[in-house]
C-alpha positions in Angstrom: 0.2 -0.1 0.2 1.3 3.3 -0.7 2.2 5.5 2.0 0.7 9.4 1.4 2.9 11.6 3.0 1.5 14.3 5.3 0.5 17.6 4.1 2.8 20.4 5.5 1.7 23.6 3.9 0.4 26.3 5.7 -1.2 29.8 4.6 -0.9 33.4 6.1 -3.1 35.1 4.1 -2.4 35.0 0.4 1.1 33.3 1.6 1.5 29.6 1.2 4.5 27.9 2.8 5.2 24.3 1.3 6.1 23.6 5.1 5.4 25.5 8.5 9.1 26.7 9.3 10.8 29.7 8.0 13.9 31.3 9.4 13.5 34.3 12.3 14.6 37.7 11.0 18.5 38.7 11.2 19.3 34.6 11.8 19.5 34.0 8.0 21.0 37.0 6.1 19.3 38.0 2.9 19.6 33.7 1.9 22.8 34.1 -0.2 25.2 33.8 3.1 23.7 30.1 3.5 22.9 29.4 0.4 25.9 27.2 -0.5 24.4 25.3 2.8 20.9 25.2 2.5 18.4 24.3 -0.1 16.0 27.1 -0.1 13.7 25.6 -2.0 13.1 23.1 0.9 12.4 26.2 3.3 8.4 27.2 4.3 9.4 30.7 3.6 12.7 32.7 3.9 12.1 35.9 6.1 15.1 38.0 5.9 16.9 40.5 7.6 15.4 43.9 8.8 15.1 46.3 5.7 14.6 50.0 6.3 14.1 53.5 4.2 17.3 54.0 4.6 20.5 52.6 5.3 21.4 51.6 8.5 24.9 51.1 10.1 23.7 49.6 13.5 25.3 49.4 17.0 28.9 49.8 17.5 30.4 46.7 18.7 30.0 44.2 21.0 27.0 43.5 19.4 26.8 39.8 20.6 27.2 38.0 23.6 26.4 34.4 24.7 24.6 33.8 27.5 23.3 30.6 29.6 21.4 28.9 26.6 21.1 31.8 24.6 22.5 35.0 22.9 22.3 38.6 23.7 22.3 40.6 20.6 22.4 44.0 19.9 22.9 44.4 15.9 20.4 47.7 15.9 19.3 46.9 12.2 22.3 46.9 10.2 21.2 47.1 6.5 21.8 48.2 3.3 18.4 50.0 2.8 14.8 49.1 1.0 16.0 50.1 -2.9 19.2 48.0 -2.1 17.6 45.5 -1.0 15.4 45.7 -4.6 18.3 46.3 -6.4 21.2 44.2 -4.9 19.3 41.1 -2.4 15.8 40.7 -4.4 16.8 39.3 -8.0 19.2 36.2 -6.0 16.2 35.6 -4.1 14.2 35.6 -7.3 16.0 32.7 -8.5 15.3 30.5 -5.6 11.5 28.9 -5.2 11.5 30.2 -2.3 8.6 32.6 -0.7 9.9 35.6 1.0 8.6 37.3 3.7 10.7 40.7 4.2 10.7 42.1 8.1 10.1 46.0 8.1 11.2 48.3 11.2 10.0 51.7 10.8 10.6 54.8 13.6 7.0 56.5 12.0 3.8 54.8 10.3 4.7 56.6 7.5 7.9 55.3 7.9 6.7 52.1 7.4 4.0 52.7 5.1 6.7 53.3 2.6 9.0 50.2 3.1 5.6 48.9 2.2 4.4 50.1 -0.7 8.3 50.2 -2.2 8.3 46.6 -1.6 5.0 45.7 -3.2 5.7 47.9 -6.4 8.7 45.8 -7.5 7.5 42.8 -6.5 10.2 42.7 -3.4 7.9 40.1 -1.2 5.8 37.7 -0.7 4.9 38.8 3.1 5.9 41.5 5.3 6.8 41.0 8.7 6.3 44.8 10.5 9.1 44.6 13.1 7.1 47.2 15.5 9.0 45.5 18.7 13.0 45.4 18.1 14.4 46.2 21.4 17.8 47.5 20.0 17.2 50.7 18.9 15.5 54.0 20.1 12.6 53.4 18.2 10.1 50.4 17.4 9.8 49.1 20.9 6.7 51.8 21.8 4.8 50.8 19.2 4.0 47.1 20.1 4.2 48.3 23.8 0.7 50.0 22.9 -2.4 48.6 21.1 -3.3 51.8 19.9 0.2 52.3 18.5 0.2 49.0 17.1 -2.9 49.5 15.3 -2.2 52.6 14.2 1.4 51.7 12.1 -0.8 48.3 10.8 -3.5 50.3 9.6 -0.7 52.6 7.6 0.6 49.4 6.0 -3.2 47.7 4.7 -3.4 51.2 2.7 0.3 51.0 1.3 -0.1 46.9 0.6 -2.2 44.3 -0.3 0.4 41.8 0.9 0.2 40.1 3.8 0.7 41.7 7.0 2.4 39.8 10.1 2.6 41.9 12.9 5.9 41.1 15.2 5.1 42.1 18.7 6.6 42.4 21.8 7.3 39.8 25.0 8.7 43.3 27.0 4.9 43.7 27.8 2.3 42.8 30.5 -0.4 41.1 28.4 0.4 40.8 24.5 -3.5 39.7 23.9 -4.6 42.7 23.5 -2.1 44.1 21.6 -2.3 41.3 19.5 -5.9 42.1 19.4 -5.4 45.4 17.8 -2.9 44.4 14.9 -6.0 41.8 13.9 -8.8 44.5 14.2 -6.2 47.2 12.0 -5.8 44.2 9.1 -2.9 42.6 10.2 -3.1 38.7 8.4 -0.9 37.2 11.2 1.7 37.7 14.0 4.8 37.1 14.6 5.6 35.5 18.4 7.8 36.5 20.3 10.6 38.8 19.4 13.5 39.0 21.5 13.3 39.7 26.0 15.5 42.9 26.8 18.2 42.2 29.0 22.0 43.0 30.2 25.1 41.4 30.8 27.9 42.3 33.0 31.7 41.9 33.0 32.6 41.4 36.9 36.0 40.7 36.0 36.1 44.4 34.0 33.1 45.7 35.8 31.5 46.7 32.6 28.6 45.9 30.2 29.7 43.2 27.5 27.2 45.2 24.8 28.6 48.5 23.7 23.9 48.9 23.8 24.0 48.1 27.3 21.0 46.2 26.4 20.4 43.5 23.7 17.7 41.0 23.1 18.0 37.7 24.5 17.1 34.7 22.5 17.4 31.0 22.4 16.3 27.9 24.3 16.3 30.0 27.6 13.3 32.0 26.0 11.3 29.1 24.8 8.8 28.6 27.9 7.8 32.2 27.9 7.1 32.2 23.9 5.3 29.2 24.0 3.2 30.8 26.8 2.4 33.8 24.9 1.5 31.4 22.1 -0.8 29.7 23.9 -2.5 32.7 25.4 -2.6 34.6 22.1 -4.2 31.9 19.9 -6.8 31.7 22.7 -8.4 35.4 21.3 -6.9 35.7 18.1 -8.3 34.5 14.8 -5.6 34.8 12.3 -2.3 32.7 12.3 0.5 33.2 14.5 4.3 32.1 13.5 5.9 31.2 16.9 9.5 31.8 17.7 11.7 31.5 20.4 14.0 28.8 21.3 13.4 26.5 18.8 15.8 23.9 17.9 14.1 20.5 17.5 11.1 19.2 15.8 9.3 18.6 19.1 10.0 22.2 20.0 8.3 23.6 16.5 5.6 20.7 17.7 4.9 22.2 21.2 4.0 25.8 19.3 2.3 24.3 16.7 0.3 22.7 19.2 -0.2 25.8 21.4 -1.7 27.3 18.4 0.9 28.5 15.7 0.2 27.6 12.3 4.2 28.2 11.7 7.5 28.2 13.3 10.6 29.9 13.0 14.0 29.2 13.6 16.4 32.0 14.9 19.1 31.1 17.3 19.5 27.3 16.6 20.3 28.6 12.6 24.4 30.1 13.7 25.5 26.9 14.9 22.7 24.5 12.0 22.0 26.2 9.2 19.8 23.2 8.3 18.0 23.1 11.0 14.8 23.8 9.5 14.8 21.7 7.2 15.5 19.0 9.4 12.5 20.6 11.8 10.2 20.3 8.8 11.2 16.7 8.8 11.0 16.0 11.7 7.5 17.4 11.7 6.3 15.2 8.9 7.8 12.3 10.6 5.6 13.5 13.7 2.5 13.6 11.8 3.3 10.2 10.1 3.6 8.1 13.1 0.5 9.4 14.7 -1.8 8.8 12.1 -2.1 13.3 11.2 -3.2 13.6 7.8 -1.7 16.9 7.9 0.1 19.8 9.9 -3.6 21.3 10.1 -4.7 18.6 12.4 -2.3 19.5 15.9 -2.6 23.3 15.4 -3.8 24.6 18.6 -4.7 20.7 19.6 -3.0 20.8 23.3 -5.4 19.9 26.3 -5.2 20.6 29.5 
């Protein structure tokens, strides 16, 4: 008897992912950095590095330090700007059969909308992840800590593009649920949960901060229990798909996020030690579904029980 492989495809608005696994923005560059190691066509989508309206040099070094079960990063959104992305990064990406999610930060709602409009007109993305929660710059974080500010950014971008909008929310709040609802009501097609947690690191011997920026965003396995809880709670009140992220290093981690209510997942810090993690995790999800008699990934989304 022929064994039919489980259906791994998921949808976020008009974005169709052949597997529910993408890579988190900032951890995979623009694809060319890892293309010699990774078959990009096997990714559910590639979420590229943050792309702003103008080029940014980012924060001064030191910008990354290791922590117990994770890293602190304070890169500061270094990138060449949206016009550079369209001219130099996009042609390479479009040579690969892989949907593109572009992470877009901004200083104002109008700034966000400007980048969304340029990406749409240039065919530069299949979906846009609105980075309204980056903790490593002087602007951006405030948007995702307030429902009204979140809604204002999403509304401005909704007018600027027909592409799926995925709001990336901050865990550095008391309760993410009102903010998630505000993003949904303003026109977001999906949510990314979670961005990094604010932290710092001190060198006791030198009696100095290890990061030049003093604070950075904590990611890696240490944050997984927090991310998992946020995904579960938001899934209870939201009707739009969630991309779960935060400490995912293997298929079991990813499956836990799907059971909690995520439609898709993203690998982040693990990409630095294993660039093939996203593909291996997708294979692991398929094996789990087949072993447990599920025809498709949609059957386990939100299926956790008390």
